C-alpha positions in Angstrom: 0.1 0.0 0.4 1.5 3.1 -1.3 1.4 5.9 1.4 1.3 9.2 -0.2 2.4 11.5 2.8 5.2 9.2 3.7 8.1 9.9 0.6 10.3 7.3 -1.3 13.4 6.4 -0.1 12.8 8.0 2.7 15.0 5.8 5.0 17.5 6.3 2.9 20.6 6.6 5.5 19.8 3.9 7.1 20.9 2.3 3.5 24.0 4.1 3.4 24.7 3.1 6.7 24.7 -0.9 5.5 27.2 0.0 2.8 29.8 1.8 5.3 28.8 -0.6 8.1 29.3 -4.0 6.4 32.4 -2.9 4.3 34.0 -1.8 7.6 33.1 -4.9 9.3 33.9 -7.0 6.7 37.4 -5.9 6.4 37.6 -6.2 10.0 36.8 -10.0 9.9 38.9 -10.8 7.1 41.6 -9.0 9.1 42.9 -6.8 6.1 44.1 -3.7 5.8 43.1 -2.2 2.0 45.3 -0.2 0.8 46.7 1.3 -3.3 47.4 -2.0 -4.4 43.9 -3.5 -3.9 41.4 -3.6 -6.5 38.0 -3.0 -5.7 34.6 -3.3 -7.7 31.7 -1.2 -6.1 28.6 -2.7 -7.9 25.7 0.3 -8.3 25.5 3.8 -7.3 22.9 3.5 -4.7 22.7 4.0 -1.1 24.0 1.0 -0.5 26.6 1.1 -2.6 26.9 4.8 -1.9 28.3 3.8 1.5 30.3 1.5 1.1 32.1 3.3 -1.4 32.5 5.9 1.3 34.0 3.5 3.5 36.3 1.7 0.9 37.3 5.2 -0.4 39.1 5.9 3.1 41.5 3.3 2.5 43.0 4.6 -1.0 42.2 1.8 -2.5 42.0 1.5 -6.6 38.6 1.2 -6.9 35.9 1.1 -9.8 32.4 1.6 -9.7 30.1 -0.8 -12.2 26.7 -0.1 -13.5 24.2 -1.9 -15.0 25.5 -0.3 -18.6 28.9 -1.4 -17.8 28.4 -4.7 -15.9 30.3 -6.4 -19.4 33.5 -4.7 -17.9 33.3 -5.7 -14.2 33.1 -9.2 -16.1 36.1 -8.8 -17.7 38.2 -7.5 -15.2 36.3 -9.8 -12.5 39.9 -12.1 -12.2 41.7 -9.1 -11.1 39.7 -7.9 -8.2 40.5 -8.2 -4.2 37.3 -7.3 -3.0 34.0 -7.2 -5.1 31.1 -5.4 -3.0 27.9 -5.7 -4.3 24.9 -2.9 -3.5 22.2 -4.6 -5.9 19.1 -6.3 -4.8 17.5 -8.2 -7.1 13.7 -9.4 -7.3 14.5 -12.3 -9.4 15.9 -15.7 -7.5 17.5 -16.7 -10.9 18.8 -13.5 -12.2 22.4 -13.5 -10.5 24.6 -10.7 -10.6 27.5 -13.0 -10.2 27.2 -16.4 -10.9 28.9 -19.6 -10.0 30.6 -19.7 -13.6 31.9 -16.0 -12.6 32.9 -16.9 -9.4 35.1 -19.9 -10.7 37.0 -17.0 -12.2 37.6 -14.9 -8.9 41.2 -15.3 -7.4 41.7 -16.6 -4.2 41.4 -14.7 -1.0 39.0 -12.3 -3.2 36.7 -10.9 -0.6 33.2 -10.8 -1.7 30.9 -8.3 0.3 27.2 -8.5 -0.2 26.4 -5.1 1.1 23.0 -5.5 0.0 22.3 -8.8 2.1 20.5 -10.3 -1.2 22.1 -14.2 0.0 21.8 -16.3 -2.6 20.3 -14.0 -5.1 23.0 -11.0 -6.6 26.1 -13.6 -5.8 24.4 -17.4 -6.7 25.3 -19.6 -4.1 25.6 -17.1 -0.7 24.2 -17.5 2.4 23.6 -15.6 5.4 26.1 -14.7 8.0 25.7 -13.3 11.4 27.5 -10.5 12.9 29.0 -12.7 15.6 30.7 -15.0 12.4 30.3 -12.1 9.4 32.4 -14.2 6.9 33.1 -17.6 6.0 35.5 -19.3 3.6 34.3 -21.0 0.2 36.2 -22.5 -2.2 39.5 -19.9 -1.2 37.1 -16.8 -1.3 35.8 -15.1 1.7 32.2 -13.9 1.9 30.6 -11.4 3.6 26.8 -12.1 4.0 24.9 -10.5 7.3 21.8 -9.0 7.3 20.7 -6.0 8.9 24.3 -4.8 8.9 23.2 -1.3 10.1 22.8 -2.5 13.7 26.6 -2.5 13.7 26.5 1.1 14.5 23.3 0.9 16.2 23.9 4.2 18.4 24.3 6.1 14.9 21.3 4.1 12.6 19.1 4.4 15.7 19.6 8.5 15.5 19.0 8.2 11.8 15.8 6.4 11.9 14.7 8.2 14.7 14.3 11.4 13.5 13.4 11.0 10.6 10.4 8.6 11.8 10.0 11.8 14.0 9.6 14.2 10.8 7.9 12.2 8.9 5.3 9.9 11.1 5.1 10.8 14.3 4.5 14.6 14.0 1.3 13.7 12.4 -2.0 12.8 14.1 -0.9 9.1 14.8 -5.0 8.6 13.7 -4.2 8.5 10.2 -2.1 5.6 10.8 -4.9 3.8 12.7 -7.0 4.5 10.4 -5.2 2.1 8.0 -5.5 -0.6 10.2 -9.2 -0.4 10.1 
């Protein structure tokens, strides 16, 4: 149900936090410090990818952004990546961005970080991990697939969400929400 009084993408900052938190958490969990020799691919330009880019750019990495129109360039350079950060969520269970065939060409030691937390869909064959155990090793590649990663920075995420809900939802007469439930 569309609610005309709520703006689309009103919690975009929480999505940004997902990308930021996932990226920092994943590199800490793998125990790496990326540097100028680290080749990073960031897939998408949405809110999650922007947060991931913000985090990984602090390490002065060799970063390339890829969009739907440039995915062929990503596939051509896949074997060179040290870190792949996905910021795309897929609606179709069978329309993987990175297939098992693609994964065969990814080099050993690569960190495949799904900041969009779209387990098994965006990156075929992946499964969710937890904040306590955020990374798993499979076929000599590291996978990060934590759902609800903004909670890593729980204070900041709570502040961001509370501000937007207070401004857009709770400031109005609560009866309009009750009327929706009827």
